[in-house]
MIDOSE-1310 file (N, C-alpha, C; in nm, 2 decimals, decimal comma, always signed):
residues 193
mnkw	-4,63/-12,62/+7,14/-4,49/-12,60/+7,11/-4,50/-12,50/+6,99; -4,56/-12,53/+6,88/-4,57/-12,45/+6,79/-4,60/-12,28/+6,82; -4,70/-12,29/+6,90/-4,76/-12,17/+6,94/-4,67/-12,10/+7,00; -4,59/-12,16/+7,09/-4,48/-12,07/+7,15/-4,35/-12,01/+7,05
fill	-4,34/-12,10/+6,98/-4,25/-12,07/+6,90/-4,26/-11,97/+6,77; -4,40/-11,98/+6,74/-4,45/-11,86/+6,66/-4,45/-11,72/+6,75; -4,49/-11,74/+6,85/-4,50/-11,62/+6,97/-4,37/-11,53/+6,97; -4,29/-11,61/+6,99/-4,14/-11,59/+7,01/-4,08/-11,54/+6,91
livc	-4,11/-11,57/+6,78/-4,06/-11,55/+6,66/-4,15/-11,40/+6,64; -4,27/-11,37/+6,67/-4,31/-11,26/+6,66/-4,26/-11,12/+6,74; -4,25/-11,18/+6,86/-4,20/-11,09/+6,97/-4,07/-11,03/+6,93; -3,99/-11,13/+6,87/-3,82/-11,10/+6,83/-3,83/-11,00/+6,70
slsl	-3,93/-11,05/+6,61/-3,94/-10,94/+6,49/-3,98/-10,81/+6,52; -4,08/-10,79/+6,63/-4,11/-10,68/+6,64/-4,03/-10,59/+6,75; -3,95/-10,66/+6,78/-3,83/-10,61/+6,89/-3,73/-10,54/+6,80; -3,71/-10,60/+6,69/-3,58/-10,61/+6,61/-3,64/-10,50/+6,50
ttsc	-3,74/-10,49/+6,47/-3,84/-10,36/+6,41/-3,82/-10,23/+6,45; -3,84/-10,24/+6,59/-3,87/-10,12/+6,66/-3,73/-10,05/+6,71; -3,62/-10,14/+6,73/-3,49/-10,09/+6,76/-3,42/-10,06/+6,62; -3,45/-10,09/+6,52/-3,42/-10,04/+6,40/-3,47/-9,91/+6,34
sisd	-3,61/-9,89/+6,37/-3,69/-9,76/+6,37/-3,64/-9,66/+6,43; -3,62/-9,70/+6,58/-3,55/-9,58/+6,67/-3,40/-9,55/+6,63; -3,33/-9,63/+6,62/-3,19/-9,63/+6,57/-3,18/-9,52/+6,42; -3,26/-9,53/+6,34/-3,25/-9,46/+6,22/-3,32/-9,34/+6,24
vnhq	-3,42/-9,29/+6,34/-3,47/-9,18/+6,35/-3,34/-9,10/+6,43; -3,27/-9,15/+6,51/-3,18/-9,08/+6,58/-3,03/-9,08/+6,51; -3,03/-9,18/+6,41/-2,88/-9,16/+6,34/-2,86/-9,00/+6,27; -2,72/-8,99/+6,30/-2,69/-8,83/+6,25/-2,54/-8,88/+6,19
ekps	-2,54/-8,82/+6,08/-2,40/-8,84/+6,05/-2,31/-8,72/+6,08; -2,22/-8,75/+6,14/-2,10/-8,66/+6,23/-1,96/-8,69/+6,15; -1,90/-8,61/+6,11/-1,75/-8,63/+6,10/-1,69/-8,67/+6,26; -1,58/-8,73/+6,24/-1,54/-8,81/+6,36/-1,46/-8,66/+6,44
nsln	-1,40/-8,60/+6,35/-1,33/-8,46/+6,42/-1,41/-8,34/+6,44; -1,56/-8,34/+6,41/-1,64/-8,24/+6,42/-1,64/-8,20/+6,60; -1,66/-8,06/+6,58/-1,66/-7,96/+6,71/-1,82/-7,91/+6,73; -1,90/-8,00/+6,71/-2,03/-7,91/+6,66/-2,11/-7,98/+6,81
sqkn	-2,09/-8,00/+6,89/-2,19/-8,03/+7,00/-2,17/-7,97/+7,13; -2,23/-7,94/+7,19/-2,28/-7,84/+7,33/-2,16/-7,90/+7,39; -2,10/-7,99/+7,41/-1,98/-8,00/+7,51/-1,87/-7,97/+7,43; -1,87/-7,92/+7,32/-1,71/-7,86/+7,27/-1,77/-7,70/+7,23
sitl	-1,87/-7,65/+7,27/-1,92/-7,49/+7,27/-1,82/-7,42/+7,36; -1,79/-7,30/+7,32/-1,76/-7,20/+7,39/-1,87/-7,12/+7,46; -1,83/-7,12/+7,59/-1,94/-6,99/+7,65/-1,90/-6,87/+7,64; -1,95/-6,77/+7,56/-1,89/-6,63/+7,51/-1,95/-6,53/+7,67
dsns	-2,08/-6,54/+7,72/-2,09/-6,48/+7,84/-2,19/-6,59/+7,90; -2,26/-6,52/+8,00/-2,37/-6,62/+8,08/-2,48/-6,64/+7,97; -2,52/-6,57/+7,89/-2,64/-6,58/+7,79/-2,62/-6,63/+7,65; -2,50/-6,66/+7,63/-2,46/-6,69/+7,50/-2,37/-6,82/+7,50
vqsn	-2,35/-6,90/+7,37/-2,27/-6,99/+7,37/-2,22/-6,98/+7,22; -2,09/-7,05/+7,17/-2,07/-7,06/+7,01/-2,02/-7,18/+7,02; -2,05/-7,25/+6,90/-2,02/-7,36/+6,87/-1,98/-7,36/+6,70; -1,83/-7,35/+6,68/-1,79/-7,33/+6,55/-1,85/-7,20/+6,50
dfvl	-1,91/-7,19/+6,41/-1,95/-7,08/+6,30/-2,07/-7,03/+6,37; -2,13/-7,05/+6,48/-2,27/-7,06/+6,50/-2,24/-7,01/+6,66; -2,36/-6,89/+6,68/-2,38/-6,83/+6,81/-2,52/-6,84/+6,85; -2,55/-6,90/+6,99/-2,69/-6,90/+7,01/-2,70/-6,84/+7,18
rmis	-2,79/-6,73/+7,16/-2,83/-6,64/+7,25/-2,98/-6,67/+7,32; -2,97/-6,64/+7,45/-3,12/-6,64/+7,51/-3,11/-6,50/+7,56; -3,21/-6,43/+7,57/-3,19/-6,29/+7,59/-3,34/-6,26/+7,66; -3,31/-6,19/+7,78/-3,44/-6,11/+7,83/-3,40/-5,97/+7,84
tkde	-3,48/-5,89/+7,81/-3,45/-5,74/+7,77/-3,43/-5,68/+7,90; -3,46/-5,75/+8,03/-3,44/-5,67/+8,18/-3,40/-5,82/+8,26; -3,35/-5,78/+8,37/-3,31/-5,88/+8,48/-3,41/-5,88/+8,56; -3,51/-5,81/+8,60/-3,62/-5,80/+8,69/-3,77/-5,72/+8,63
yivg	-3,84/-5,79/+8,61/-3,99/-5,73/+8,59/-4,08/-5,73/+8,71; -4,18/-5,62/+8,69/-4,29/-5,62/+8,77/-4,41/-5,69/+8,76; -4,46/-5,75/+8,82/-4,59/-5,84/+8,80/-4,69/-5,73/+8,70; -4,76/-5,80/+8,60/-4,81/-5,73/+8,50/-4,74/-5,67/+8,40
ekve	-4,61/-5,66/+8,40/-4,53/-5,61/+8,28/-4,51/-5,71/+8,17; -4,49/-5,66/+8,08/-4,48/-5,73/+7,97/-4,34/-5,81/+7,96; -4,31/-5,94/+7,98/-4,17/-6,00/+7,98/-4,16/-6,03/+7,86; -4,03/-5,97/+7,79/-3,99/-5,98/+7,68/-3,85/-6,09/+7,65
lyaa	-3,85/-6,18/+7,60/-3,77/-6,30/+7,56/-3,76/-6,35/+7,46; -3,65/-6,38/+7,42/-3,62/-6,43/+7,24/-3,49/-6,50/+7,25; -3,47/-6,59/+7,17/-3,34/-6,65/+7,14/-3,31/-6,62/+7,00; -3,16/-6,59/+7,02/-3,14/-6,59/+6,86/-3,00/-6,67/+6,82
leyv	-3,01/-6,72/+6,71/-2,89/-6,78/+6,63/-2,83/-6,73/+6,52; -2,72/-6,71/+6,54/-2,67/-6,62/+6,45/-2,54/-6,70/+6,36; -2,53/-6,69/+6,27/-2,41/-6,73/+6,20/-2,29/-6,65/+6,17; -2,19/-6,68/+6,23/-2,05/-6,58/+6,23/-1,93/-6,62/+6,15
gqqa	-1,99/-6,72/+6,08/-1,87/-6,77/+5,98/-1,79/-6,68/+5,86; -1,72/-6,73/+5,76/-1,67/-6,65/+5,67/-1,76/-6,64/+5,57; -1,83/-6,73/+5,52/-1,94/-6,71/+5,40/-2,04/-6,62/+5,42; -2,08/-6,54/+5,33/-2,20/-6,45/+5,32/-2,32/-6,52/+5,38
eiti	-2,34/-6,64/+5,35/-2,47/-6,69/+5,37/-2,44/-6,84/+5,36; -2,52/-6,93/+5,46/-2,53/-7,10/+5,49/-2,67/-7,15/+5,48; -2,67/-7,26/+5,47/-2,84/-7,32/+5,50/-2,82/-7,42/+5,57; -2,94/-7,40/+5,65/-2,93/-7,52/+5,77/-3,07/-7,56/+5,75
thaa	-3,08/-7,70/+5,79/-3,25/-7,77/+5,80/-3,24/-7,79/+5,95; -3,38/-7,81/+5,97/-3,42/-7,81/+6,09/-3,58/-7,87/+6,10; -3,62/-7,88/+6,23/-3,77/-7,89/+6,23/-3,85/-7,78/+6,23; -3,97/-7,76/+6,29/-4,04/-7,64/+6,25/-3,98/-7,53/+6,29
spig	-3,89/-7,50/+6,40/-3,80/-7,38/+6,42/-3,65/-7,47/+6,44; -3,53/-7,40/+6,44/-3,40/-7,44/+6,47/-3,40/-7,40/+6,64; -3,47/-7,33/+6,69/-3,48/-7,31/+6,85/-3,64/-7,33/+6,93; -3,59/-7,42/+7,02/-3,70/-7,43/+7,11/-3,67/-7,37/+7,27
islh	-3,75/-7,34/+7,32/-3,73/-7,25/+7,45/-3,85/-7,31/+7,56; -3,78/-7,34/+7,68/-3,87/-7,43/+7,77/-3,80/-7,29/+7,89; -3,92/-7,32/+7,99/-3,93/-7,21/+8,10/-3,92/-7,34/+8,23; -3,87/-7,25/+8,33/-3,86/-7,31/+8,46/-3,89/-7,20/+8,58
enns	-3,97/-7,20/+8,66/-4,02/-7,13/+8,77/-3,95/-7,20/+8,89; -3,83/-7,14/+8,94/-3,76/-7,21/+9,04/-3,81/-7,23/+9,20; -3,86/-7,12/+9,23/-3,93/-7,11/+9,37/-4,04/-7,23/+9,36; -4,14/-7,28/+9,26/-4,22/-7,36/+9,29/-4,15/-7,51/+9,22
nigf	-4,08/-7,50/+9,16/-3,99/-7,61/+9,09/-4,06/-7,66/+8,97; -4,15/-7,59/+8,89/-4,24/-7,61/+8,78/-4,18/-7,58/+8,66; -4,18/-7,68/+8,60/-4,09/-7,61/+8,44/-4,21/-7,64/+8,32; -4,23/-7,61/+8,20/-4,27/-7,62/+8,10/-4,16/-7,62/+7,99
gyvm	-4,21/-7,75/+7,92/-4,11/-7,76/+7,79/-4,18/-7,68/+7,66; -4,17/-7,75/+7,56/-4,20/-7,70/+7,42/-4,21/-7,84/+7,33; -4,36/-7,81/+7,24/-4,35/-7,91/+7,15/-4,32/-7,87/+7,01; -4,25/-7,94/+6,90/-4,22/-7,89/+6,78/-4,26/-8,00/+6,69
dqpl	-4,34/-7,92/+6,57/-4,37/-8,04/+6,46/-4,21/-8,06/+6,41; -4,21/-8,19/+6,34/-4,09/-8,23/+6,29/-4,09/-8,24/+6,15; -4,13/-8,16/+6,07/-4,11/-8,14/+5,91/-3,97/-8,09/+5,90; -3,91/-8,13/+5,76/-3,77/-8,09/+5,73/-3,77/-7,94/+5,69
isti	-3,73/-7,84/+5,73/-3,76/-7,70/+5,69/-3,61/-7,65/+5,66; -3,57/-7,58/+5,58/-3,45/-7,52/+5,54/-3,46/-7,38/+5,54; -3,37/-7,33/+5,60/-3,34/-7,19/+5,65/-3,23/-7,12/+5,60; -3,21/-7,02/+5,55/-3,07/-6,96/+5,50/-3,05/-6,84/+5,61
lkqg	-2,94/-6,89/+5,63/-2,85/-6,79/+5,79/-2,77/-6,71/+5,70; -2,79/-6,55/+5,68/-2,69/-6,45/+5,65/-2,59/-6,41/+5,76; -2,46/-6,40/+5,71/-2,37/-6,34/+5,79/-2,40/-6,23/+5,89; -2,40/-6,28/+6,04/-2,41/-6,12/+6,09/-2,58/-6,09/+6,14
safq	-2,63/-6,20/+6,07/-2,78/-6,13/+6,08/-2,85/-6,28/+6,13; -2,91/-6,21/+6,28/-2,96/-6,34/+6,36/-3,10/-6,39/+6,31; -3,12/-6,56/+6,33/-3,26/-6,59/+6,36/-3,33/-6,57/+6,48; -3,44/-6,51/+6,48/-3,49/-6,47/+6,63/-3,61/-6,57/+6,65
qeyk	-3,61/-6,62/+6,75/-3,76/-6,72/+6,81/-3,82/-6,63/+6,95; -3,89/-6,57/+6,93/-3,99/-6,51/+7,07/-4,05/-6,62/+7,15; -4,03/-6,57/+7,30/-4,07/-6,70/+7,37/-4,22/-6,68/+7,39; -4,28/-6,82/+7,35/-4,42/-6,82/+7,35/-4,46/-6,92/+7,44
fsgi	-4,58/-6,91/+7,53/-4,60/-7,03/+7,64/-4,64/-7,13/+7,58; -4,61/-7,25/+7,58/-4,67/-7,38/+7,51/-4,75/-7,45/+7,59; -4,71/-7,45/+7,71/-4,81/-7,52/+7,81/-4,79/-7,67/+7,82; -4,69/-7,72/+7,78/-4,62/-7,85/+7,79/-4,53/-7,88/+7,92
sfdg	-4,58/-7,95/+7,99/-4,53/-7,98/+8,12/-4,56/-8,14/+8,17; -4,47/-8,19/+8,23/-4,50/-8,32/+8,30/-4,54/-8,32/+8,45; -4,59/-8,22/+8,50/-4,61/-8,21/+8,60/-4,76/-8,14/+8,64; -4,87/-8,22/+8,61/-5,01/-8,13/+8,61/-5,10/-8,11/+8,73
snke	-5,02/-8,20/+8,84/-5,11/-8,24/+8,93/-5,17/-8,16/+9,06; -5,06/-8,08/+9,07/-5,14/-7,99/+9,20/-5,17/-7,85/+9,18; -5,21/-7,78/+9,27/-5,27/-7,67/+9,28/-5,19/-7,56/+9,21; -5,09/-7,56/+9,28/-4,97/-7,45/+9,24/-4,93/-7,47/+9,11
ykel	-4,93/-7,57/+9,03/-4,90/-7,61/+8,90/-5,02/-7,55/+8,82; -5,15/-7,53/+8,87/-5,27/-7,54/+8,75/-5,23/-7,40/+8,78; -5,25/-7,29/+8,90/-5,25/-7,18/+8,91/-5,10/-7,10/+8,82; -5,01/-7,16/+8,83/-4,89/-7,10/+8,73/-4,96/-7,12/+8,62
ynql	-4,98/-7,24/+8,57/-5,03/-7,28/+8,41/-5,10/-7,17/+8,38; -5,24/-7,16/+8,44/-5,33/-7,07/+8,37/-5,27/-6,91/+8,39; -5,20/-6,86/+8,47/-5,12/-6,75/+8,45/-5,07/-6,72/+8,32; -4,99/-6,82/+8,32/-4,86/-6,81/+8,20/-4,95/-6,82/+8,08
adgh	-5,05/-6,93/+8,08/-5,13/-6,94/+7,96/-5,21/-6,80/+7,92; -5,22/-6,71/+8,01/-5,30/-6,60/+7,97/-5,20/-6,48/+7,95; -5,05/-6,51/+7,98/-4,98/-6,42/+7,91/-4,90/-6,34/+8,03; -4,95/-6,39/+8,12/-4,89/-6,29/+8,27/-4,79/-6,41/+8,34
fpeg	-4,69/-6,36/+8,40/-4,58/-6,39/+8,44/-4,61/-6,34/+8,60; -4,64/-6,45/+8,67/-4,63/-6,43/+8,81/-4,54/-6,38/+8,90; -4,54/-6,34/+9,02/-4,42/-6,31/+9,10/-4,33/-6,46/+9,12; -4,20/-6,45/+9,08/-4,12/-6,57/+9,10/-3,98/-6,54/+9,04
eyvm	-3,90/-6,64/+9,03/-3,78/-6,67/+8,98/-3,77/-6,73/+8,87; -3,71/-6,73/+8,73/-3,78/-6,79/+8,62/-3,63/-6,83/+8,53; -3,61/-6,93/+8,48/-3,51/-6,97/+8,39/-3,56/-6,99/+8,26; -3,52/-6,97/+8,16/-3,53/-6,97/+8,04/-3,42/-7,03/+7,98
taka	-3,45/-7,15/+7,90/-3,33/-7,23/+7,81/-3,39/-7,24/+7,66; -3,28/-7,20/+7,59/-3,30/-7,19/+7,43/-3,22/-7,32/+7,41; -3,28/-7,42/+7,32/-3,20/-7,52/+7,26/-3,21/-7,53/+7,13; -3,12/-7,52/+7,03/-3,11/-7,51/+6,89/-3,03/-7,66/+6,85
nftd	-3,12/-7,71/+6,75/-3,10/-7,84/+6,68/-3,11/-7,81/+6,52; -3,00/-7,82/+6,47/-3,00/-7,80/+6,30/-2,89/-7,88/+6,27; -2,88/-7,86/+6,11/-2,77/-7,93/+6,04/-2,75/-7,82/+5,96; -2,60/-7,80/+5,90/-2,53/-7,71/+5,83/-2,53/-7,81/+5,71
itsd	-2,59/-7,76/+5,62/-2,59/-7,86/+5,50/-2,51/-7,77/+5,38; -2,45/-7,67/+5,39/-2,36/-7,59/+5,29/-2,25/-7,65/+5,24; -2,18/-7,72/+5,32/-2,07/-7,80/+5,28/-2,10/-7,97/+5,22; -2,03/-8,04/+5,18/-2,03/-8,16/+5,15/-2,04/-8,25/+5,27
lred	-1,99/-8,20/+5,38/-2,01/-8,28/+5,51/-2,12/-8,19/+5,60; -2,23/-8,25/+5,61/-2,33/-8,20/+5,69/-2,28/-8,22/+5,81; -2,31/-8,09/+5,89/-2,28/-8,13/+6,04/-2,41/-8,08/+6,12; -2,42/-8,14/+6,21/-2,55/-8,17/+6,31/-2,52/-8,04/+6,46
yemq	-2,57/-7,97/+6,46/-2,57/-7,88/+6,60/-2,66/-7,92/+6,69; -2,61/-7,93/+6,81/-2,70/-7,91/+6,94/-2,65/-7,81/+7,01; -2,72/-7,70/+7,06/-2,70/-7,59/+7,13/-2,76/-7,58/+7,24; -2,74/-7,52/+7,34/-2,83/-7,49/+7,48/-2,73/-7,38/+7,55
vsts	-2,84/-7,27/+7,59/-2,80/-7,19/+7,65/-2,92/-7,12/+7,74; -2,91/-7,06/+7,88/-3,02/-7,03/+7,95/-3,01/-6,87/+7,99; -3,11/-6,83/+8,05/-3,08/-6,70/+8,12/-3,19/-6,68/+8,23; -3,20/-6,63/+8,32/-3,30/-6,59/+8,43/-3,33/-6,47/+8,46
frvv	-3,44/-6,46/+8,50/-3,50/-6,32/+8,55/-3,59/-6,32/+8,67; -3,63/-6,22/+8,73/-3,70/-6,27/+8,83/-3,86/-6,15/+8,79; -3,98/-6,18/+8,84/-4,08/-6,09/+8,85/-4,12/-6,06/+8,99; -4,13/-5,96/+9,02/-4,16/-5,90/+9,15/-4,29/-5,80/+9,17
q	-4,33/-5,80/+9,30/-4,45/-5,71/+9,31/-4,42/-5,55/+9,30
């Protein structure tokens, strides 16, 4: 009986410790009237979204590329508010970019270090993040995946229809009310023979 009681105590303690840790990691201070999440964002056009004083864009320099041609993609986060500059905090970058190839239904995410970095955004001047293949995927089992992975890792986009998604996660720490932002926007392009 004593053994079971001690085991139950240990399991309950671990359970409480784990749930508190996860809760603390995910805790974000948000004012109750804050309009800073994706659901309250305004879509400016198909490749950009605005949330309060911030605009996130996902840009491909062309809608269609030829196999072997350099594909130029980047995301831009711009502060469009009234102040000359503001300070945001974020992980290694305020923007992460993922890739999905529609024909094969294969997607590649991104991994980001989680230090707390601050960046000053000046009014009208965008922070830009160029797309670089990360190789992070949840499906590495089939031949088609391996072929696509190897080509993208070598910097070559094979024939296909692609969707790039930029996700911005950052906190505006300029005012006394720290506001957390989560924004997302996508763009698509084709690579043809």
